[in-house]
C-alpha positions in Angstrom: 39.3 21.2 -48.0 40.5 17.7 -48.4 42.7 18.0 -45.4 39.8 19.1 -43.3 37.7 16.1 -44.5 40.6 13.7 -43.7 41.1 15.2 -40.2 37.4 15.0 -39.4 37.2 11.4 -40.7 40.2 10.4 -38.6 38.7 12.1 -35.5 35.4 10.4 -36.2 37.1 7.0 -36.5 39.0 7.6 -33.3 35.8 8.7 -31.5 34.0 5.6 -32.6 37.0 3.4 -31.6 36.9 5.0 -28.1 33.2 4.5 -27.8 33.5 0.9 -29.0 36.3 0.3 -26.5 34.1 1.7 -23.6 31.2 -0.5 -24.7 33.4 -3.5 -24.8 34.4 -3.0 -21.1 30.9 -2.3 -20.0 29.8 -5.5 -21.7 32.5 -7.5 -20.1 31.6 -6.0 -16.7 27.9 -6.8 -17.2 28.8 -10.4 -18.2 30.9 -10.9 -15.1 28.0 -9.5 -13.0 25.7 -12.0 -14.7 28.1 -14.9 -14.0 28.3 -13.8 -10.3 24.5 -13.6 -10.1 24.1 -17.1 -11.6 26.6 -18.5 -9.0 24.6 -16.8 -6.2 21.4 -18.2 -7.6 22.9 -21.7 -7.8 24.1 -21.5 -4.2 20.8 -20.2 -3.0 19.0 -23.0 -4.8 21.3 -25.5 -3.2 20.7 -24.0 0.3 17.0 -24.1 -0.4 17.1 -27.8 -1.3 19.1 -28.6 1.8 16.5 -26.6 3.9 13.6 -28.4 2.3 15.3 -31.8 3.0 15.9 -30.8 6.6 12.3 -29.6 7.0 11.0 -32.9 5.6 13.3 -34.8 7.9 12.2 -32.8 11.0 8.5 -33.1 10.1 8.4 -36.9 9.8 5.1 -38.1 11.4 6.9 -40.8 13.5 9.4 -38.2 14.9 6.6 -35.7 15.7 4.6 -38.5 17.3 7.6 -39.5 19.5 8.1 -35.8 20.5 4.4 -35.4 21.4 4.7 -38.6 23.5 7.8 -37.4 25.3 6.4 -34.0 26.1 2.8 -35.1 26.8 2.8 -33.9 30.4 4.0 -30.4 29.4 2.0 -29.9 26.2 -0.9 -32.2 26.5 -1.1 -33.0 22.8 -3.4 -35.9 21.8 -3.5 -37.7 18.5 -6.0 -36.3 16.0 -9.1 -38.3 15.4 -11.9 -37.8 12.8 -14.5 -36.9 15.3 -12.5 -33.8 16.2 -13.4 -32.2 12.9 -16.7 -30.4 12.3 -18.7 -29.0 9.4 -18.4 -25.5 8.2 -22.0 -24.7 8.9 -21.4 -25.6 12.6 -19.0 -22.7 13.0 -20.5 -19.6 14.4 -18.9 -16.5 12.9 -19.2 -13.2 14.7 -21.5 -10.6 13.1 -19.9 -7.5 11.7 -21.0 -4.4 13.7 -23.1 -1.9 11.7 -21.2 1.0 10.3 -22.0 4.3 11.9 -23.9 6.9 9.8 -21.7 10.0 9.8 -23.4 12.0 7.0 -27.2 11.3 6.6 -28.6 11.7 3.1 -31.9 13.5 2.7 -34.4 11.8 0.3 -37.7 12.8 -1.0 -39.5 10.3 1.2 -37.9 11.7 4.3 -39.0 15.3 3.3 -42.6 14.1 2.7 -42.6 12.5 6.2 -41.3 15.7 7.7 -44.0 17.8 5.9 -46.8 15.4 7.1 -45.5 15.7 10.7 -45.8 19.5 10.8 
């Protein structure tokens, strides 16, 4: 009986050691993936900051004004003035078309009107 207990204990220890060994490798793999993702995030943030700087550089008001002046005959862009803006209540919005009635609902009032008409 003791031999059986020793053998099962040894097998249990070996099984747990094997499981711990696998978990160790899975953890190391997950950590390396996390490090790679953090590097990717860092490079994406760096690219984003460069793109934002380029966007700010290209959208400088003096540069855009010069471009509008150079291409005036082709685009016809004029500088914006305050009198070009209006009030919200001056805007005419299109009216929504009424929804079609596909299934009429009979009410008591409509039945009474039909009874009076007969």
